[in-house]
C-alpha positions as a printed Julia matrix, in Angstrom:
285×3 Matrix{Float64}:
 -20.45   12.59    0.69
 -19.69   12.16    4.37
 -17.17   14.82    5.33
 -15.42   12.37    7.64
 -14.4    10.35    4.57
 -12.74   13.36    3.06
 -10.9    14.07    6.3
  -9.75   10.42    6.53
  -8.39   10.56    2.99
  -6.58   13.76    3.66
  -4.93   12.72    6.89
  -4.41    8.96    6.52
  -0.88    7.62    6.59
  -0.36    6.16    3.13
   2.6     4.1     4.36
   0.28    2.29    6.87
  -2.51    2.15    4.3
  -0.29    0.3     1.76
   1.92   -1.82    4.1
  -0.03   -2.15    7.32
   0.06   -0.5    10.79
   3.33   -2.23   11.79
   5.46   -0.46    9.09
   8.42    1.5    10.61
   8.53    5.07    9.44
  12.11    6.37    9.26
  11.3     9.87    7.82
   8.22   11.86    6.82
   7.63   15.12    4.93
   4.59   17.22    4.21
   4.23   20.19    1.84
   1.55   22.04   -0.11
   2.18   23.39   -3.62
  -1.13   25.34   -3.21
  -4.16   25.34   -0.86
  -5.85   22.55   -2.87
  -2.98   20.04   -3.15
  -1.11   18.32   -0.34
   1.92   16.17   -0.9
   3.25   13.77    1.7
   6.13   11.3     1.65
   7.41    8.6     3.97
  10.57    6.55    4.01
   9.84    3.24    5.64
  11.64    0.06    6.7
   9.89   -3.18    5.81
  10.94   -6.81    5.68
  12.59   -7.21    2.16
  10.94  -10.53    1.59
   7.51   -9.03    2.11
   8.05   -5.75    0.26
   5.57   -5.48   -2.69
   6.8    -4.49   -6.08
   6.47   -0.77   -6.68
   3.0     0.31   -7.68
   0.53    3.15   -7.56
  -3.14    3.54   -6.49
  -5.82    6.12   -7.11
  -8.62    6.54   -4.53
 -11.78    8.4    -5.37
 -14.97    7.37   -3.45
 -18.3     7.96   -5.14
 -19.55   11.33   -4.06
 -21.41   14.51   -5.04
 -19.55   16.71   -7.52
 -18.97   19.47   -5.0
 -17.31   17.05   -2.68
 -15.13   15.13   -5.17
 -11.63   14.44   -3.86
  -8.78   12.32   -5.2
  -5.79   10.72   -3.52
  -2.83    9.13   -5.37
  -0.49    6.81   -3.61
   2.81    5.4    -4.83
   5.22    2.86   -3.39
   8.77    3.05   -4.73
  11.65    0.83   -3.72
  14.62    2.72   -2.34
  17.51    2.67   -4.84
  20.28    1.61   -2.49
  18.91    0.53    0.83
  17.34   -2.94    1.03
  14.13   -3.43    2.94
  13.45    0.3     2.45
  10.68    1.91    0.48
   9.47    5.43   -0.3
   5.73    6.15   -0.16
   4.17    9.16   -1.73
   0.67   10.57   -1.36
  -0.79   13.43   -3.47
  -4.18   14.59   -2.18
  -6.42   16.9    -4.22
  -9.02   18.83   -2.29
 -12.71   19.0    -3.41
 -12.11   22.63   -4.39
  -9.52   21.6    -6.92
 -11.94   19.31   -8.88
 -14.71   21.86   -8.43
 -13.02   23.86  -11.27
 -14.61   21.38  -13.76
 -18.26   20.6   -14.46
 -19.78   17.41  -13.13
 -20.12   15.73  -16.56
 -16.35   16.15  -17.23
 -15.45   14.68  -13.82
 -17.65   11.68  -13.8
 -17.14   10.76  -17.41
 -13.84    9.29  -16.36
 -13.81    5.67  -15.32
 -11.44    6.26  -12.39
 -13.75    8.94  -10.96
 -17.2     7.35  -11.32
 -16.71    4.24   -9.27
 -16.77    3.92   -5.45
 -13.23    2.52   -5.31
 -11.01    2.02   -2.29
  -7.88    1.92   -4.39
  -7.59    1.06   -8.13
  -4.06    0.11   -9.15
  -2.38    2.36  -11.71
   0.75    1.92  -13.85
   4.17    2.62  -12.43
   5.79    3.2   -15.83
   9.16    4.84  -16.43
   7.49    8.19  -17.13
   5.59    8.05  -13.83
   8.72    7.07  -12.01
  10.58   10.05  -13.53
   7.75   12.39  -12.39
   7.84   11.02   -8.85
  11.66   11.27   -8.81
  11.53   14.97   -9.7
   8.74   15.5    -7.14
  10.86   13.78   -4.41
  13.65   16.19   -5.03
  11.47   19.26   -4.53
  12.1    21.38   -1.48
   9.07   21.66    0.84
  10.05   25.26    1.47
   9.89   26.59   -2.1
   9.42   29.82   -3.93
   6.37   30.49   -6.17
   7.98   29.15   -9.36
   8.98   25.94   -7.61
   5.52   25.48   -6.16
   4.04   25.88   -9.64
   6.28   23.05  -10.83
   5.19   20.84   -7.92
   1.62   21.5    -8.82
   2.28   20.65  -12.47
   4.0    17.38  -11.48
   1.05   16.48   -9.24
  -1.46   17.12  -12.0
   0.61   15.08  -14.42
   0.52   12.1   -12.12
  -3.26   12.4   -11.71
  -3.74   12.6   -15.49
  -1.58    9.5   -16.06
  -3.48    7.59  -13.35
  -6.89    8.5   -14.88
  -5.66    7.61  -18.37
  -4.41    4.27  -17.11
  -7.71    3.31  -15.57
  -9.58    4.33  -18.74
  -7.18    2.24  -20.89
  -7.83   -0.71  -18.58
 -11.16   -1.25  -20.27
  -9.44   -2.68  -23.38
 -10.62   -6.2   -23.75
  -8.79   -9.46  -24.42
  -9.93  -12.89  -25.33
  -9.28  -14.99  -22.21
 -12.04  -17.6   -22.16
 -10.95  -19.19  -18.82
 -11.11  -15.96  -16.73
 -13.34  -13.12  -17.65
 -11.78  -10.82  -15.09
  -8.55  -10.86  -17.12
 -10.22   -8.71  -19.73
  -9.25   -5.86  -17.4
  -5.66   -4.61  -17.89
  -5.22   -3.86  -14.25
  -5.98   -7.44  -13.26
  -3.75   -8.92  -15.93
  -0.92   -6.65  -14.78
  -1.31   -8.02  -11.23
  -0.92  -11.59  -12.51
   2.16  -10.52  -14.52
   3.62   -8.84  -11.39
   3.08  -12.07   -9.48
   5.17  -13.97  -12.07
   7.9   -11.33  -11.82
   8.03  -11.8    -8.0
   8.32  -15.51   -8.42
  11.09  -15.13  -10.92
  12.99  -12.98   -8.45
  12.46  -15.37   -5.54
  13.38  -18.74   -6.97
  15.17  -19.61   -3.76
  11.93  -19.71   -1.74
   8.51  -21.23   -2.12
   6.16  -18.28   -1.61
   2.67  -19.2    -0.49
  -0.27  -18.18   -2.76
  -1.64  -16.14    0.19
   1.59  -14.1     0.46
   1.88  -13.66   -3.29
  -1.74  -12.51   -3.6
  -1.22  -10.03   -0.73
   1.88   -8.57   -2.47
   0.11   -7.88   -5.66
  -3.26   -6.91   -4.1
  -5.45   -9.53   -5.72
  -7.84  -12.21   -4.51
  -6.17  -15.58   -4.04
  -8.75  -17.48   -6.16
  -8.43  -14.94   -9.0
  -4.61  -15.17   -8.8
  -4.63  -18.97   -9.05
  -7.19  -19.07  -11.93
  -5.55  -16.14  -13.75
  -2.04  -17.54  -13.44
  -3.1   -20.89  -14.84
  -5.02  -19.25  -17.68
  -2.19  -16.93  -18.73
   0.87  -19.22  -18.27
  -0.57  -22.75  -18.55
   0.86  -23.83  -15.19
  -0.21  -23.6   -11.58
   1.79  -21.3    -9.36
   3.45  -24.22   -7.6
   4.38  -25.82  -10.96
   5.87  -22.56  -12.09
   7.9   -22.22   -8.96
   9.22  -25.76   -9.19
  10.11  -25.23  -12.8
  12.08  -22.11  -11.89
  14.01  -23.88   -9.14
  14.9   -26.88  -11.23
  16.02  -24.67  -14.09
  18.22  -22.66  -11.69
  19.5   -25.95  -10.21
  20.7   -27.15  -13.6
  22.69  -23.93  -14.15
  24.24  -24.17  -10.69
  25.22  -27.78  -11.21
  26.4   -27.61  -14.86
  27.78  -24.11  -15.24
  28.69  -22.96  -11.74
  29.93  -26.34  -10.56
  28.24  -26.26   -7.15
  27.86  -29.49   -5.22
  24.41  -31.08   -4.72
  24.5   -29.98   -1.07
  25.37  -26.43   -2.07
  22.57  -26.22   -4.68
  19.97  -27.58   -2.27
  21.04  -24.99    0.27
  21.08  -22.09   -2.24
  17.59  -22.91   -3.49
  16.15  -23.23    0.0
  15.35  -26.95    0.07
  14.95  -28.42    3.57
  17.36  -31.29    2.77
  19.47  -32.82    0.04
  17.11  -35.75   -0.24
  14.13  -33.44   -0.69
  16.03  -31.58   -3.44
  17.13  -34.82   -5.14
  13.62  -36.21   -5.15
  12.18  -32.99   -6.68
  14.97  -32.87   -9.24
  14.59  -36.45  -10.39
  10.77  -36.09  -10.6
  11.17  -33.09  -12.87
  14.08  -34.33  -15.05
  14.17  -38.15  -14.64
  17.8   -37.63  -13.6
  19.74  -37.49  -10.33
  21.37  -34.13   -9.59
  24.81  -35.71   -9.41
  24.54  -36.73  -13.07
  24.88  -33.05  -14.02
  27.98  -32.32  -12.01
  30.95  -30.94  -13.92
């Protein structure tokens, strides 16, 4: 393996890798549980409407056994501050993986592909491990460094296990790529984003970027899994929310149109009537 690739993995800014070069870094830390593991963290500011849902990635380019290296990256939304995220990177030196034989290393799906970043689960257990890791003191005693090493290895094991489980197959005639759990998860994540952003019409390009999937795959996969196009799903969400605002909350037609981000009352009324065969004013309390 080209040594420059190893150096790039070790030194790259995970915040910029995941969110782009324009991301604003507020704080950064760097510590080493031992000589073979490096942990880095960044707190960043990023436009809230463009902030991806939290996720993780594992990077392990195809290489000779003696040069095998792994990098884990995680993006986690800040608990209290909007438009703020926490990025974590755990880098495992080639010497760390050299402890195991080549057959053991490359029998794992996550380690035998030349990947630039396979997505891994951000489950509650993973989140708890990252939370404990984030509370570690960079200047630690030996016992604390052992714990940091344990947590880092736990994250790597969970990432590898997730990629291996992603080979479970499903019957999805319309889209063969959905037989991979990771790709299915991305489409599910896209739906979650839409459900949380009913007041805006996200473009397919923006949605695909936020879940790290090809636009064409996203469109086909969404239709196959949910029976609706992305635009149809967004319209359905907005109309359903409009009904609640009109009937339950008692908002005016003008207030509902503004709340849901329609450009004008007439635009909202036209969309509402097309979907329900009713005028919005007919649902007013």
